[in-house]
C-alpha positions in Angstrom: -5.9 13.5 3.2 -3.3 16.3 2.6 0.0 14.5 2.4 1.9 17.7 3.3 0.3 17.7 6.7 1.9 14.3 7.5 4.9 14.5 9.8 8.0 12.7 8.5 11.6 12.0 9.4 14.5 13.0 7.2 14.9 11.0 4.0 18.1 9.5 5.2 16.4 8.0 8.2 14.2 5.8 6.1 16.8 3.5 4.5 16.1 -0.1 5.2 18.4 -3.1 6.2 18.4 -6.4 4.4 15.8 -8.0 6.7 13.3 -5.3 5.9 14.1 -5.6 2.2 13.0 -9.2 2.1 9.5 -9.4 3.6 7.3 -12.5 3.7 5.7 -13.1 0.3 2.0 -13.4 -0.1 0.4 -16.9 -0.4 -0.6 -17.3 -4.0 -3.4 -19.7 -3.1 -5.1 -17.5 -0.5 -4.1 -14.0 -1.3 -6.8 -11.7 -2.8 -6.3 -11.1 -6.5 -6.4 -7.4 -5.7 -3.4 -7.8 -3.3 -1.5 -9.3 -6.2 -2.4 -6.4 -8.6 -1.6 -3.8 -5.9 1.9 -5.4 -5.6 2.4 -5.2 -9.4 1.1 -1.6 -9.6 3.4 -0.3 -6.9 6.3 -2.2 -8.3 5.7 -0.4 -11.6 5.3 2.9 -9.9 8.7 2.5 -8.2 10.3 1.5 -11.6 8.8 4.6 -13.2 10.2 6.8 -10.3 13.6 5.2 -10.5 14.0 5.7 -14.3 12.5 9.2 -14.3 15.1 10.2 -11.7 17.9 8.6 -13.8 16.8 10.6 -16.8 16.5 13.7 -14.7 20.1 13.2 -13.4 21.4 12.7 -17.0 19.9 16.1 -17.9 21.0 18.0 -14.9 24.2 20.0 -14.6 23.9 20.9 -10.9 25.9 18.6 -8.7 24.1 19.5 -5.5 20.7 18.7 -7.1 22.1 15.5 -8.6 23.1 14.3 -5.1 19.6 14.9 -3.8 18.2 13.0 -6.8 20.6 10.1 -6.1 19.6 10.0 -2.5 15.9 9.7 -3.2 16.5 7.3 -6.2 18.4 4.9 -4.0 15.4 4.8 -1.6 13.0 4.3 -4.4 15.2 1.3 -5.5 14.9 -0.1 -2.0 11.2 0.2 -2.0 11.0 -1.6 -5.4 13.2 -4.5 -4.2 11.0 -4.8 -1.1 7.8 -4.9 -3.2 9.4 -7.4 -5.7 10.1 -9.8 -2.9 6.3 -10.0 -2.1 5.8 -12.3 -5.2 6.2 -15.9 -4.0 8.8 -18.2 -5.5 6.1 -20.8 -6.5 4.1 -18.5 -8.7 4.9 -19.3 -12.3 5.4 -16.7 -15.0 1.9 -17.1 -16.5 0.2 -16.9 -13.2 2.0 -13.6 -12.7 1.0 -12.6 -16.2 -2.7 -13.1 -15.5 -2.4 -10.7 -12.5 -0.6 -8.2 -14.8 -3.5 -8.2 -17.2 -6.1 -8.1 -14.4 -4.3 -5.0 -13.1 -4.3 -3.4 -16.6 -8.0 -4.1 -17.0 -9.3 -3.2 -13.6 -7.1 -0.1 -13.1 -7.9 1.2 -16.5 -11.7 0.7 -15.9 -11.5 2.4 -12.5 -9.7 5.4 -13.8 -11.9 5.7 -16.9 -15.1 5.5 -14.8 -14.0 8.5 -12.7 -12.2 10.5 -15.4 -13.9 13.7 -16.6 -11.3 14.7 -19.1 -12.6 13.5 -22.5 -9.1 13.0 -24.1 -7.9 10.9 -21.1 -11.2 8.9 -20.9 -11.1 8.0 -24.6 -7.5 6.8 -24.3 -8.3 4.7 -21.3 -11.4 3.1 -22.9 -9.6 2.4 -26.1 -6.7 0.5 -24.5 -9.0 -1.2 -22.0 -10.4 -3.5 -24.7 -6.9 -4.5 -25.8 -5.7 -5.5 -22.4 -9.0 -7.3 -22.0 -8.2 -9.4 -25.0 -4.7 -10.0 -23.8 -6.1 -11.7 -20.6 -8.1 -14.0 -22.9 -5.0 -15.0 -25.0 -2.8 -15.6 -21.9 -5.7 -17.4 -20.2 -5.8 -19.9 -23.1 -2.0 -20.4 -23.0 -2.2 -21.0 -19.2 -4.9 -23.6 -19.7 -2.9 -25.4 -22.4 0.5 -25.3 -20.7 -0.4 -25.7 -17.0 -4.0 -26.9 -17.0 -4.9 -23.9 -14.7 -8.1 -22.0 -15.1 -7.4 -18.3 -15.0 -10.8 -17.5 -13.6 -9.5 -18.9 -10.2 -6.5 -16.5 -10.3 -8.7 -13.4 -11.0 -11.2 -14.5 -8.3 -14.0 -14.3 -10.9 -13.9 -10.6 -10.6 -12.8 -10.1 -14.2 -14.4 -12.0 -17.2 -12.1 -13.8 -19.6 -13.5 -13.5 -23.1 -12.3 -11.8 -26.4 -12.0 -8.1 -26.5 -10.7 -6.2 -29.5 -8.7 -9.0 -31.1 -5.0 -8.6 -30.5 -4.4 -9.0 -34.3 -6.4 -5.9 -34.8 -4.4 -3.8 -32.3 -1.3 -3.4 -34.4 -1.2 0.2 -35.6 1.3 2.5 -37.3 3.3 3.9 -34.4 2.6 7.5 -35.4 -1.1 6.9 -34.8 -0.5 6.2 -31.1 0.5 9.7 -30.2 -2.3 11.7 -28.6 -2.9 15.2 -27.3 -1.2 16.2 -24.1 -2.9 17.7 -21.0 -2.2 21.2 -19.9 -1.2 20.3 -16.3 -1.8 23.9 -15.1 -5.5 23.9 -16.1 -6.3 20.2 -15.9 -8.0 18.6 -12.9 -5.6 17.1 -10.4 -7.1 13.7 -10.9 -6.5 13.9 -14.7 -2.9 14.7 -14.1 -2.7 11.7 -11.7 -4.4 9.5 -14.3 -1.8 10.2 -17.0 1.0 9.5 -14.5 -0.5 6.4 -13.0 -1.5 4.6 -16.2 1.8 5.4 -17.9 3.7 3.8 -15.0 1.4 0.7 -14.9 1.6 0.1 -18.7 5.3 0.7 -18.8 5.7 -2.0 -16.1 3.7 -4.5 -18.2 5.7 -3.6 -21.3 9.0 -4.2 -19.5 7.9 -7.4 -18.0 6.8 -8.8 -21.4 9.9 -7.6 -23.1 12.0 -9.6 -20.7 9.8 -12.7 -20.3 9.6 -13.3 -24.1 13.1 -14.7 -24.0 12.6 -16.9 -21.0 9.3 -18.7 -21.6 9.5 -22.5 -22.0 8.0 -23.0 -25.5 7.9 -21.2 -28.9 4.3 -20.3 -28.9 4.5 -18.6 -25.5 7.7 -16.8 -26.4 6.0 -15.5 -29.5 2.9 -14.4 -27.6 4.9 -12.5 -25.1 6.7 -10.7 -27.9 3.5 -9.8 -29.7 1.7 -8.5 -26.7 4.8 -6.7 -25.6 4.6 -4.7 -28.8 1.1 -3.7 -28.1 2.2 -2.6 -24.6 4.8 -0.4 -26.4 1.8 1.2 -28.2 0.0 1.7 -25.0 3.0 3.4 -23.3 3.3 5.6 -26.4 -0.3 6.6 -26.1 -0.4 7.2 -22.4 2.9 9.1 -22.1 1.8 11.4 -24.8 -1.1 12.5 -22.5 1.4 14.0 -20.0 2.2 17.7 -20.2 5.6 18.0 -22.0 5.9 21.7 -20.9 6.5 20.8 -17.2 10.1 21.4 -16.0 12.1 18.5 -14.6 11.5 19.7 -11.1 7.8 20.1 -11.6 7.7 16.6 -12.9 9.6 15.4 -9.9 7.1 16.9 -7.5 4.3 15.3 -9.5 6.0 11.9 -9.5 6.4 12.0 -5.7 2.8 13.2 -5.2 1.6 10.3 -7.4 3.5 7.8 -5.4 2.2 9.1 -2.1 -1.4 9.1 -3.5 -1.0 5.5 -4.7 0.5 4.2 -1.5 -2.2 5.8 0.6 -4.8 4.3 -1.8 -3.2 0.9 -1.5 -3.0 1.2 2.3 -6.7 2.0 2.7 -7.7 -0.8 0.2 -5.4 -3.6 1.4 -6.7 -6.7 3.1 -3.4 -8.4 3.9 -2.2 -7.0 7.2 1.5 -7.5 6.6 1.4 -5.8 3.2 -0.9 -3.1 4.5 1.9 -2.1 6.9 4.4 -2.0 4.0 2.1 0.4 2.1 1.8 2.6 5.2 5.6 2.7 5.7 6.2 3.5 2.0 3.5 6.2 2.1 5.4 8.0 4.8 8.7 7.7 2.9 7.0 9.1 -0.2 5.7 12.1 1.7 9.3 12.8 2.8 10.4 12.5 -0.8 7.7 14.9 -1.9 8.7 17.5 0.7 12.3 17.2 -0.5 11.3 17.7 -4.1 9.1 20.7 -3.1 12.1 22.2 -1.4 14.2 21.7 -4.5 11.5 23.3 -6.7 11.6 26.4 -4.5 15.5 26.5 -4.2 16.3 25.9 -7.9 13.3 27.4 -9.7 11.9 29.8 -7.1 8.5 28.2 -7.5 6.0 27.3 -4.8 4.5 23.8 -4.8 1.1 25.3 -5.6 2.3 25.8 -9.2 2.1 22.0 -9.4 -0.4 21.1 -6.7 -2.8 24.0 -6.2 -4.9 21.9 -3.8 -2.7 19.1 -2.4 -5.5 17.1 -0.8 -5.9 13.7 -2.4 -8.8 13.2 -4.8 -10.9 10.1 -4.6 -8.7 7.1 -3.8 -8.4 4.0 -6.0 -10.4 1.0 -4.8 -10.2 -2.3 -6.6 -13.3 -4.3 -7.4 -15.1 -5.9 -10.3 -16.1 -3.7 -13.2 -17.7 -6.2 -15.5 -20.7 -4.2 -16.7 -18.6 -1.1 -17.5 -16.2 -3.2 -19.5 -19.0 -5.0 -21.3 -20.5 -1.7 -22.3 -17.2 -0.3 -23.6 -16.6 -3.5 -25.5 -20.0 -3.5 -27.2 -19.8 0.1 -28.1 -16.2 0.6 -29.2 -14.8 -2.8 -30.3 -14.4 -1.6 -34.0 -12.4 1.5 -33.1 -8.9 2.0 -34.3 -6.6 5.0 -34.0 -5.7 7.6 -36.6 -3.3 10.3 -35.3 -5.1 12.0 -32.4 -8.5 10.5 -33.2 -10.2 7.2 -32.5 -12.3 6.1 -35.5 -14.3 3.1 -36.7 -12.1 0.9 -38.9 -14.7 0.8 -41.7 -14.5 4.6 -42.0 -10.8 4.7 -42.7 -9.7 5.2 -46.3 -8.0 2.2 -47.9 -4.8 4.3 -48.0 -4.7 4.7 -44.2 -1.5 3.9 -42.3 -3.4 1.3 -40.3 -4.0 -1.0 -43.3 -0.4 -0.5 -44.6 1.0 -1.4 -41.2 -1.3 -4.4 -40.9 -0.2 -5.6 -44.3 3.4 -5.5 -43.1 3.2 -7.2 -39.7 0.1 -9.4 -40.2 0.5 -10.4 -43.8 0.3 -14.1 -42.8 -2.7 -14.2 -40.4 -2.0 -17.8 -39.3 1.5 -16.8 -38.1 0.2 -14.1 -35.7 1.0 -15.5 -32.3 -2.2 -14.3 -30.5 -4.3 -16.0 -33.1 -2.2 -19.1 -33.2 -2.5 -19.6 -29.4 -6.3 -19.6 -29.6 -6.3 -21.9 -32.6 -4.1 -24.3 -30.7 -6.3 -24.2 -27.6 -9.4 -24.9 -29.7 -7.6 -27.9 -31.3 -6.5 -29.3 -27.9 -9.4 -28.4 -25.7 -12.3 -28.7 -28.3 -13.1 -25.0 -27.7 -11.4 -21.9 -26.4 -11.0 -21.3 -22.7 -13.3 -18.6 -21.3 -14.9 -17.4 -18.1 -18.1 -15.4 -18.8 -21.1 -14.5 -16.7 -23.1 -14.3 -19.9 -22.2 -14.5 -23.7 -19.8 -11.9 -25.1 -21.6 -8.7 -25.8 -20.2 -8.6 -29.4 -22.1 -11.4 -31.3 -19.4 -12.2 -33.7 -17.0 -12.9 -30.8 -19.3 -15.5 -29.2 -18.0 -18.4 -31.4 -15.9 -20.6 -29.1 -14.6 -22.8 -31.9 -13.2 -20.2 -34.3 -11.0 -17.2 -33.5 -12.1 -14.0 -35.0 -9.5 -12.0 -37.0 -11.7 -9.5 -38.6 -13.3 -7.4 -35.8 -11.6 -4.0 -35.6 -9.4 -4.9 -38.5 -11.4 -5.2 -41.8 
């Protein structure tokens, strides 16, 4: 699929009325887990587009260009509101959270499995285990607070068992900055990976930042705050993969291309007929946005779109499905990794003077007060053992104990 070959209307012809902006929500009991994660992914993609265009406008001194940015941004806002309405009113915050973590896990695994760029692949695999552990922590909170088994929400496509313990994920912020791509020489898929995963993790970070203040009890509020800080680290890591030498207009073209690619992927993968139609309509809108951005690139920088998209045909589309064995392999092989500047290293190979240990000593000086640990301790106390959904025992032997939460793996 070459999106530039798709015929579209003018951008102004795609604005929606209020009825279109409030579509029928999915049924939380019958909808596919992957329909839910697609809704979250595209919501985050629209948020990223909106805020990128706001930052672009704030750094632009051309009034004519600012007007074009405002035009597209308002339509991206409409798309985001329409997608947001797909979440049903009776889905509680933790049920939604489980879908957020399933998205983070499955999307990261899919991208990592197909990524050839070593730097990108290492970053994906590293954060994958952390989101995997977050699902386990939130799954235990869901079981305690609502009596709901998270395995039913994820459709048993994703296992719920410890990953790299969240307590071990807190690192000196400077160690989360990685090497950037050269977008002009990198594979198109690698450029898409950096854009997609940044938007997805940013959406999760924003959601947790806001939900922390609204949860119904202290332990939940604390857990959202803690994992929200890890998502801040993930956004720092992923955004640093993006090429900082691109111009604002080159970035705009890539943003619109990424959206078109994702909507087409979601359309081809979607099982819900009503939502599938929305993905199709939004895809066409994004192609119109892409063409407008390309026109601006030529008008204001005298650059052809091939400077950003040498071959505009879409690479392999994203298809959601279970990736249990891949995740297990990464968990078993890399659970003890941490980050040191641009590198990923075994924690036992760090010098005692490393930033990692100093930062851990600051934020986790009282282990029992760490929310992600306290949640599992509380679950074990109330349920007799932690909540898990596993096809077979955790591949890391020291994480198999269901009556004691591990705070040493990846940390000491």
